[in-house]
N, C-alpha and C positions, 0 to 999 in steps of 0.2 A: 418915473415910473417904470419905463422901459430899462433903466439901469438897475432899478431894484430887482425886477424880474430876471434880468440877465445874471446879477450878481447870486441870487438865490439858486437859480439853475446850475450855475458854475459850481457853487458850494455843494449843491446835491450830487452833482457828477463826481466831484472831488471825493466826497465822503463814499460814495457807492463804489467807486473803483479801488478804494483802499482795500488792501488784502485782509480778509477776515483772520482773526487770530486762529490758529490751529491748537486744538487740545493736545496736551502731551500725550505721546503714546502710552498705551495702557499695557503693561506686561502681565500676561497671564501665568500664574504658577499653578501648575497642576500638583494635586497632592498625590503622592506615590505611597501607596500602602502596600507592603509585601502581605501577601497572603500566606499565611501559615497553614501548611496541611496538617490536619489532625493526625495524631500517632494512632495507629491502627494495630492492635495487638492480636495477630491471628492464631487460632487455637492449634494450627499446624504450621510447620516450617516447609517451605517449597525446596526441593532438591535440585531443580533446574535453575530458578531465577526468582527473585523476590522483587526487583526493581524494574519490572517492565514498564516501557513507554512504547510510544508508536514509533515505527522504524521507518526505513526507506520504501515509499511505495513502489519504486522501480522494481524492487525485488517482487512484489506482488504481479507487476506487469509481466516480469519473466516467467513466473509460474503459469500465469494464463496463456502467455504465448506458446508454451509447451503443450498445453491442453488443445490450442487451436490446432497445432500441428498434428496431435493425435485424431482429432475430429476429421482432419482432411485425409489422413491415413496414406499419404504419399511420402516417400523418402523419409520415414519417421526417424530411423537411426541417425543418418548424416545431419538431419536438421536438428535434432535434439542434442547431439554430443557438445556443441559448443557452450550449452548452459551448465555443464557438469564439470566439477574439479576432477583431477586425475583420478582419484580413487573415490568410492561412493559406498555408503553403507545404507540400506533399504531394509526397513522392518515392515512387512506387509500386516494386513488386518488378521491374517491366520497366523501370525507370529513366525512365518518363514523369513529367514534373514539372508540378505546378500550382502557380502562385503568384498569388493574387488574393483578391477578397473572400470572406469566409466564407459568404455567402448562395450563391455561384456554386459554392462547394466542396460544400457541402451538398446542393445541387440535383443535383450529380454522383453523390453518394454515394446520393441517393434514385434516381437513373436506374439505377445499379448493382443496387440492391435489387430493383428492378421486373422484372429479369430472371429471378427466382426464384418458384416457388410456396412454397417453404419454405427457411429458413436456421436452422442449428443451429451454435452456437458452443461448443466444448468446450475450456476453458481448461486448459492443461497447468500453468503457473505464471505468475507476475507478481510485479513488484517495482517499487516507487516508489523513486527515487533523487535523490540531493541532491549538488551540488557547491557548496560555499561559495565556493571559489577563482573559479569562473565564473558564480556566482549563477544556476545552472542547476537546475531541478527537471523530471524527467521519469519517465515510466513504461514499462517494457518489458513486454510480454506475449507469451506462446507459446501458441497455441491451434490447433485442428483446426477447420475450417469445412467443414461439410457441406450441401450444397445440392441442391435438386431445381429444375431448370430449368423453365422454363414449357412446355417441350416434353415434360416427364416425364423427362428423363434426369437421372440422380444424378452428383454431381460432389463432390470434396473436395480440400482444400488445407490444406497445414500453413504457418501464418504465423508469423513474428516481427515484431512492431511496437514502434516506439519513439515516444512521445507526449511532446512538450515542452509546459510550462506557463510563461505569464508571471506577473508579481506579482499580477494579479487572479485566478489560478487558472483561466484560459482557455486553451485549446490553440492554439498559433500554428504548430507544426511537427509533422509526421507522416513517418515512414520505414517502409516495408514490405519484408519479405524473405519469399520463397514457396518451397516445395517442392511438387511434385506427385508423384503417384503413391506415397502412403504406404499 
């Protein structure tokens, strides 16, 4: 009987130590379906770009850094100059146009800032855009600007601005639109 018990335990141990069969690895295949964008027939043709997509967000950071410099109001011209290309075109909300050296443009911005005791920018939204067709990178920003003039009078303006960037990541063109009395 002892032999029978010993043999059955040995056989049990032998079968339990036998390596269990491993199932064959399952290879998953994901079905890739290309999404086809629907063709849109716009009633008007865009003159600037029709193939806009999201652009480099670092360009948006650059624009916002410039506004931080404006808010601080110290060394505005020397701190802003590195953001701009050699020449700059700027079209203000009142259709005043500047086209010339960036140092001269930055000096005008510095003079603008000197009119205020304080300046505060509240960004409503912003987006960096890219057109491959036109090789165009720009940033659009919408913001509320609140100022206290040197005479103590408070004022505010709602702006929408577009900043274009060259291949070196420098600003060469700016347009601004404004609304008062918000």
